[in-house]
C-alpha positions in Angstrom: 105.2 117.1 97.1 103.2 115.3 99.8 101.7 117.9 102.1 101.0 118.1 105.8 97.5 117.0 106.8 95.6 119.3 109.1 96.0 118.2 112.7 92.3 117.4 113.1 92.3 115.1 110.1 95.4 113.2 111.4 93.8 113.0 114.8 90.6 111.4 113.5 92.6 109.0 111.3 94.7 107.9 114.2 91.7 107.4 116.4 90.0 105.3 113.7 92.9 103.1 113.0 93.7 102.6 116.7 90.2 101.3 117.2 90.1 98.9 114.2 92.5 96.0 114.8 92.5 94.7 111.2 91.7 96.7 108.1 90.5 94.6 105.2 92.0 94.9 101.7 88.9 96.8 100.7 87.3 99.7 102.5 86.2 99.1 106.1 82.9 100.5 107.3 84.7 103.3 109.2 86.6 104.2 106.1 83.5 104.4 104.0 82.2 107.0 106.4 85.5 109.0 106.1 85.3 109.3 102.3 83.1 112.4 102.3 85.7 114.5 104.2 89.0 112.7 103.8 91.9 114.7 102.2 94.0 112.5 99.9 97.3 113.7 101.1 99.8 112.1 103.4 101.4 112.8 106.9 104.9 114.3 106.7 106.7 111.2 108.0 109.0 111.3 105.0 109.7 113.6 102.1 111.7 111.6 99.6 109.3 111.2 96.7 110.1 113.1 93.5 106.9 114.2 91.8 108.4 114.1 88.3 108.9 111.2 85.9 112.1 109.2 86.1 115.0 110.8 84.2 115.5 107.8 81.9 113.3 105.3 80.1 112.4 102.6 82.5 111.4 98.9 82.5 109.2 97.4 85.2 110.6 94.0 86.4 108.7 90.8 86.1 108.1 88.9 89.4 110.1 85.9 88.4 113.3 88.0 88.1 116.0 88.1 90.8 114.9 89.6 94.1 117.1 91.4 96.5 114.5 91.7 99.3 110.9 91.0 100.2 109.0 93.6 102.2 106.2 92.8 104.7 104.4 95.0 107.2 104.1 93.3 110.6 100.6 94.5 111.3 98.1 91.6 111.1 97.9 87.9 110.6 101.2 87.0 112.4 100.5 83.3 111.8 100.8 83.9 108.0 103.6 86.5 108.1 105.9 84.4 110.2 105.7 81.5 107.7 106.3 83.9 104.8 109.4 85.2 106.7 110.5 81.7 107.6 110.8 80.7 103.9 111.7 84.0 102.3 114.7 84.7 104.5 116.3 81.6 103.1 116.3 83.2 99.7 116.4 87.0 100.2 116.7 89.8 102.8 113.3 90.3 104.4 112.5 93.9 105.3 109.9 93.8 108.1 108.1 97.1 108.9 107.2 97.3 112.6 105.6 99.9 114.9 107.6 101.9 117.4 105.7 100.3 120.3 102.7 98.2 121.1 101.3 95.0 119.6 103.1 95.3 116.3 106.5 96.5 117.7 109.9 95.0 116.8 110.3 93.4 120.2 106.9 91.6 119.8 107.8 90.6 116.2 111.2 89.2 117.3 109.6 87.3 120.2 106.9 85.8 117.9 109.5 84.7 115.3 112.0 83.2 117.7 109.3 81.5 119.7 108.3 79.7 116.5 111.8 78.6 115.7 112.7 81.4 113.2 116.2 82.9 113.6 116.6 86.6 113.0 119.4 86.4 110.5 118.7 88.0 107.1 115.8 90.0 108.6 116.0 93.8 108.7 113.4 95.6 110.9 112.3 99.1 109.9 110.3 101.2 112.5 107.6 103.2 110.8 103.9 103.8 111.4 101.4 101.8 109.2 97.7 101.4 108.9 97.3 97.9 107.4 99.2 94.8 106.3 98.4 95.1 102.5 101.9 96.2 101.3 101.3 94.8 97.8 98.8 97.6 97.2 100.6 100.5 98.7 104.3 99.4 98.5 107.0 100.5 96.1 107.4 99.2 92.5 110.8 98.3 91.1 111.8 99.6 87.7 115.2 99.9 86.0 116.6 102.7 83.9 117.2 101.6 80.4 116.3 98.0 81.0 119.1 97.0 83.4 120.5 100.3 84.8 119.9 102.1 88.0 117.1 100.8 90.2 114.2 103.3 90.9 111.1 102.9 92.9 107.7 104.1 91.7 104.8 105.1 94.0 101.2 105.7 93.1 98.5 107.4 95.2 97.0 104.6 97.3 93.3 104.1 96.9 92.5 103.8 100.6 92.3 106.6 103.3 95.4 105.2 105.0 97.9 108.0 105.2 100.8 106.0 106.8 100.4 103.2 104.3 100.5 105.7 101.4 104.0 106.9 102.4 105.5 103.4 103.0 107.4 103.6 99.7 109.2 106.6 101.1 110.2 104.5 104.1 111.5 101.7 101.9 113.2 104.1 99.5 115.2 105.6 102.4 116.0 102.2 103.9 117.3 100.7 100.6 118.7 104.0 99.2 116.9 104.0 95.9 115.3 107.1 94.4 111.5 107.2 94.5 109.4 108.8 91.8 105.7 109.3 92.5 102.5 110.0 90.6 101.3 112.5 93.3 101.1 115.8 91.6 99.4 117.1 88.4 99.6 116.4 85.6 100.6 112.9 86.6 98.6 112.4 89.8 97.1 108.9 89.4 95.6 106.3 91.7 96.6 102.7 91.3 97.1 99.6 93.5 99.7 96.8 93.3 97.2 94.0 93.5 95.7 95.3 90.3 99.0 95.3 88.4 101.1 92.6 86.8 104.0 92.9 84.3 105.9 90.5 82.0 109.0 92.6 82.3 108.9 93.3 78.6 106.5 96.2 78.5 103.2 94.4 78.7 101.1 94.8 81.9 97.7 93.7 83.0 95.0 95.2 85.2 91.2 95.2 85.7 89.3 98.2 84.5 89.3 99.4 88.1 92.2 101.6 87.0 89.9 103.5 84.7 87.1 103.9 87.3 89.4 105.3 90.0 90.9 108.0 87.7 87.8 109.1 85.8 86.2 112.5 86.2 84.6 113.0 89.6 86.8 110.5 91.3 87.2 110.8 95.1 91.0 110.7 95.1 91.6 114.1 93.7 93.4 112.3 90.8 93.6 113.5 87.2 91.0 113.1 85.9 92.6 110.9 83.3 91.0 109.0 80.4 92.4 105.7 79.2 95.0 107.2 76.9 96.3 109.5 79.6 96.6 106.6 82.1 98.5 104.6 79.5 100.8 107.5 78.9 101.5 107.9 82.6 102.1 104.1 83.0 104.5 104.2 80.1 106.4 107.2 81.5 106.7 105.9 85.1 106.6 102.1 84.6 107.7 101.4 81.1 104.4 99.9 80.1 104.0 99.9 76.3 100.9 97.8 76.3 98.3 98.0 79.1 95.8 95.2 78.9 92.7 95.8 81.0 90.1 93.1 81.8 86.4 93.6 82.8 86.0 93.5 86.5 84.6 90.4 88.2 81.1 90.7 89.7 81.8 88.8 92.9 85.4 90.1 93.6 84.7 93.2 95.8 88.1 94.7 95.3 88.7 94.0 91.6 92.4 93.2 91.9 93.6 90.8 89.2 96.0 88.9 91.6 92.9 87.3 93.2 92.2 85.3 90.0 95.2 85.4 87.7 99.0 85.4 87.7 101.7 85.4 85.1 103.8 82.2 85.0 106.2 83.5 82.3 106.1 85.9 79.3 103.8 83.5 77.4 101.8 81.8 80.1 99.0 83.0 82.4 97.4 81.0 85.2 93.7 81.8 85.7 91.5 80.7 88.6 88.7 78.3 87.5 85.3 77.8 89.0 82.7 75.0 88.2 80.9 75.9 85.0 78.6 78.9 85.4 79.6 79.4 89.1 80.6 82.7 90.7 83.2 84.7 88.7 83.9 81.8 86.4 81.9 83.1 83.4 83.6 86.5 83.5 87.0 85.0 83.9 86.4 82.9 80.8 85.1 85.9 78.9 88.3 87.8 79.9 90.4 84.9 78.6 88.5 84.9 75.4 89.0 88.6 75.0 92.8 88.2 75.7 93.2 85.4 73.1 91.1 87.2 70.5 92.9 90.5 70.8 96.4 90.1 72.1 99.6 88.0 71.5 102.4 87.7 74.0 105.4 90.0 73.9 107.0 87.2 71.9 104.3 87.4 69.3 102.8 84.0 70.2 99.3 83.1 71.4 99.1 83.2 75.2 99.2 79.8 76.8 96.3 79.6 79.3 96.6 77.4 82.4 93.9 77.0 85.0 93.8 76.3 88.7 90.8 75.6 90.9 89.3 78.4 93.0 88.0 76.3 95.9 84.8 76.9 97.9 85.0 77.6 101.6 84.6 75.0 104.3 80.9 74.9 103.8 81.2 74.4 100.0 80.1 78.0 99.4 81.5 80.2 96.6 81.7 84.0 96.6 78.4 84.4 94.7 76.8 82.9 97.9 78.9 85.1 100.2 81.6 82.4 100.6 85.2 83.4 101.2 87.1 84.4 98.1 89.6 81.5 98.3 92.3 81.8 95.6 95.4 79.8 94.6 96.5 82.3 92.0 97.7 84.7 94.8 101.2 83.2 95.0 104.6 84.8 95.3 107.9 84.3 93.5 110.9 84.5 95.9 113.8 83.5 93.7 114.0 79.7 93.9 111.0 79.4 96.2 107.4 79.9 95.4 104.9 80.3 98.2 101.2 79.4 97.6 98.1 79.8 99.6 96.7 76.7 101.4 93.1 76.3 102.7 92.0 72.7 102.8 93.9 69.4 102.1 91.5 68.1 99.4 92.2 71.2 97.3 95.7 72.1 98.5 97.2 68.8 97.2 95.9 69.5 93.7 97.2 73.1 93.8 100.6 71.9 95.0 100.9 69.5 92.1 99.9 72.2 89.6 102.7 74.5 90.8 105.3 71.7 90.9 104.4 70.7 87.3 104.8 74.3 86.1 108.0 75.0 88.2 110.0 71.9 88.3 113.0 72.2 90.6 111.6 75.1 92.6 110.7 74.8 96.2 106.9 75.1 96.4 105.7 75.9 99.9 102.1 76.1 101.0 101.0 78.5 103.8 97.6 78.3 105.4 95.6 81.5 104.6 92.3 80.7 106.3 92.9 83.3 109.0 93.1 86.1 106.5 91.1 85.2 103.4 87.9 86.7 104.8 89.6 90.1 104.4 89.9 89.6 100.6 93.6 88.9 100.3 96.2 86.2 100.5 100.0 85.9 100.2 100.7 88.1 97.2 98.6 90.8 98.8 100.8 91.1 101.9 104.2 90.9 100.3 106.1 93.3 98.0 109.2 92.3 96.0 112.3 94.4 95.7 114.3 93.7 92.5 118.1 93.2 92.5 120.1 96.4 92.5 122.5 94.7 90.1 120.3 92.7 87.7 121.6 90.3 85.1 118.6 90.0 82.9 117.9 86.9 80.8 114.9 86.9 78.5 114.1 83.6 76.8 111.3 82.2 74.8 111.0 78.6 75.9 111.2 75.8 73.4 108.0 74.0 73.3 107.4 70.4 72.2 108.5 69.5 68.7 106.0 67.4 66.7 107.9 67.2 63.4 111.3 66.0 64.6 112.2 64.5 61.2 112.3 68.0 59.8 114.6 69.4 62.5 118.4 69.4 62.7 119.8 70.6 65.9 117.5 72.6 68.2 118.6 76.2 68.3 117.8 78.2 71.4 118.3 81.9 71.9 118.2 84.4 74.8 118.6 88.1 75.2 121.1 88.6 78.1 122.1 92.0 79.6 124.1 93.5 82.4 125.5 96.9 83.0 129.1 95.6 82.6 128.2 93.7 79.5 128.1 89.9 79.1 131.4 88.0 79.1 130.0 84.7 78.1 126.8 82.7 78.1 126.1 78.9 78.2 123.4 76.5 77.4 123.2 73.4 79.6 121.1 70.4 78.4 120.5 66.7 79.1 118.0 63.9 78.4 118.5 62.6 81.9 118.8 65.0 84.9 120.4 62.3 87.1 123.3 62.1 84.6 124.2 65.8 84.7 124.1 68.4 82.0 126.2 68.9 78.8 127.6 72.4 78.2 127.3 74.4 75.0 128.9 77.8 74.5 126.4 80.4 73.4 127.4 82.9 70.6 126.4 86.5 70.5 124.5 86.7 67.2 123.0 90.2 67.5 124.7 92.8 69.6 121.9 95.3 69.1 119.4 93.1 70.9 122.0 91.3 73.2 120.9 88.0 71.6 122.9 84.9 72.3 122.4 81.4 70.7 123.4 77.8 71.0 121.9 74.5 69.9 121.0 71.2 71.5 122.2 68.4 69.2 119.4 66.5 67.3 117.9 63.7 69.5 116.0 60.6 68.6 112.2 60.6 68.5 110.6 60.3 71.9 113.4 62.2 73.6 112.7 64.6 76.4 115.3 67.4 76.6 115.9 69.3 79.8 117.8 72.6 79.7 118.7 75.9 81.3 120.7 79.0 80.4 123.5 80.9 82.2 125.0 84.3 81.6 128.2 85.7 83.2 128.9 89.4 83.3 132.2 91.1 82.9 131.8 92.0 86.6 131.9 88.3 87.5 128.2 88.1 88.3 126.4 85.0 87.0 122.7 84.3 86.6 120.6 81.4 85.3 117.2 81.0 83.9 115.1 79.5 85.3 116.4 80.8 88.7 116.1 77.4 90.3 118.6 75.8 87.8 120.2 73.4 87.7 117.7 71.7 89.9 115.0 73.6 88.0 114.9 73.4 84.2 112.8 73.9 81.1 111.9 70.9 79.0 110.5 69.8 75.6 109.9 66.6 73.8 110.6 65.6 70.2 108.6 63.2 68.1 107.8 62.4 64.5 107.2 58.6 64.8 104.4 57.1 62.7 101.3 55.8 64.2 101.4 52.3 65.6 99.3 49.7 63.8 96.7 49.7 66.5 96.7 53.5 67.1 94.2 55.6 65.3 94.4 59.3 64.6 92.1 61.0 67.1 90.4 64.3 66.7 87.8 65.4 69.2 85.6 68.5 69.6 85.3 69.2 73.3 82.4 71.1 75.0 82.0 74.6 73.5 81.9 77.4 76.1 80.1 79.5 76.9 77.1 77.8 75.4 74.6 79.6 75.0 77.0 82.1 73.5 76.7 85.9 73.4 80.3 87.1 72.8 83.6 85.4 72.1 83.1 81.7 72.3 85.7 79.0 72.6 85.7 75.8 70.4 88.2 73.4 71.9 89.8 70.7 69.7 92.0 67.8 70.9 94.1 65.6 68.6 97.0 63.1 69.0 98.6 64.0 65.7 99.0 67.0 63.4 96.0 67.1 61.0 94.5 69.4 58.4 91.1 70.6 59.6 88.3 72.9 58.7 86.0 74.4 61.4 82.7 75.8 60.2 79.6 77.5 61.7 76.5 76.1 60.1 72.8 76.9 60.4 70.3 74.2 61.2 69.5 73.8 57.5 73.2 72.9 56.8 74.1 76.3 55.3 77.6 77.3 56.1 77.6 80.8 57.8 81.4 81.1 58.2 84.6 79.1 57.9 86.2 79.8 61.3 89.4 77.9 60.7 91.2 76.2 57.8 94.6 74.9 58.4 96.8 72.5 60.5 96.0 71.6 64.1 98.9 70.4 66.1 99.0 67.6 68.7 97.4 68.4 72.0 94.8 71.1 72.8 93.9 73.9 70.4 91.2 76.6 70.5 89.2 78.1 67.7 87.1 81.2 68.4 83.7 82.4 67.3 82.4 85.9 67.8 78.8 85.2 68.5 77.8 88.9 68.3 78.1 88.7 64.5 75.1 86.4 64.2 71.3 86.5 64.9 70.1 84.6 67.9 69.2 81.0 67.2 70.5 77.4 67.0 73.6 76.6 65.0 76.2 73.8 64.7 79.9 73.8 64.8 81.3 71.3 62.4 84.9 70.0 62.3 86.1 68.2 59.1 89.3 66.4 58.6 90.5 63.9 56.0 89.5 61.1 58.4 86.2 62.2 59.8 83.6 64.9 60.3 81.6 65.7 63.5 79.6 68.6 65.0 78.1 70.1 68.1 75.1 72.2 68.6 75.5 75.8 69.8 72.9 78.4 70.9 73.6 82.0 70.1 71.6 84.4 72.3 
């Protein structure tokens, strides 16, 4: 169990934190000086954590699932916190952790909120000591027993010398009356941080390799030591992680938390931050994307869909590699039907807003200015922590994507796995080709009780149709849930087409710029086409000799990537050639 710190240690910690108004997401200078003598235990403010694994197999929730509450620590950046609370309280209960007295007390928080026109309904204040605002990193993690059963909270050892923050999960566990299981004692003692963890809710999770560094032999946290296999085992036991994908750390991200440059949109889609070519952390981000696509499929067994969003420079046009602020738009937060995103500067914010509205039609997308805090290496995701519903009705659905061979399709069958502790009474599919005209209703049929899989079909539609749809499940208890959560205002959509080319329309196949070029590892060969075509992609030497056939098959309309492992070839000049029945073209590539 968490043990009492010696009085002297607690005295010095209290003195340090009282003198430092805002602690950054990383180590402060004062904390760096503490590391040689700090004891990685926690003050005895609470004693709720259980140092054993959960008693049942667990599943960590995805962030787009239903939330019951959002937790924030009223500690720093009140201009940002109040706007988070303003919008979050319209969706969920907001738990605000406040100090017993002083600048960050409940009375001061209430005064600040009401002064700015925010009523106090749906807000619960919890009085507890804290060291910093970064609740994402030290807060509780929501898991469910046996997929949709009892809600548990999971706590890791916090990787900062901030003893009050490290026991914040105990505070929230008591307030929300959920059991707390913690990786605080051998053989499970492990350090981890919430900003460096992301889950699809189906057993696949992501992190940077920081998780390996902080638990290796000789670590300063008195953790483990654990090798990668041991870490994976602990994460499976406590978090239900079956596959733990770890990316190389970024050179200019001082904290190495993945939420600063990537975020899951759904089970198949990941949003990555993008820099101008060759700038800052751009090359490593692209290398990480290449590693992902070359080695891993989504939990649905499909290639990951990669979307990008700009990582803007600071006001001076400076990027992190030149000591500019680490501005990020990927550090957003799901709050049921609302999504809050960081804002910095209008010329970039309007683009980011449009990206999110395109990916989340029907959701309320709200921008919150983060310039006051981004210097501390964090934004909105970093200062919020979600609490999953204590009564989840879980809907898992592989979205229907655009159909390019509509002539071969009959009706469009859609399936979803739907679960609730009381079992599912009925499920429905709602669809339309015109959202202003309302939705047609189709009853879903349980086709596999072992996987809780329900199915229904959208009737066949003419070529060129765009179909909008959402899913609904109703439990025997009477609880209903939809996916996406913003339905019916929000929806999924797909188009269908198999029409022949117009007389004046030519089949277009293009080879876009290869990257990175020069190449030294996994290299991306992007191809664009307006129709499904048969293509062969080859690597050739300058003499015309074919070194390898990289791809031989059908390429579908839109954007496709072919991959080259440059490590397999001697350094030198080569050509990538694309051949179709209509044309042939090539681009030069340099392998280092």
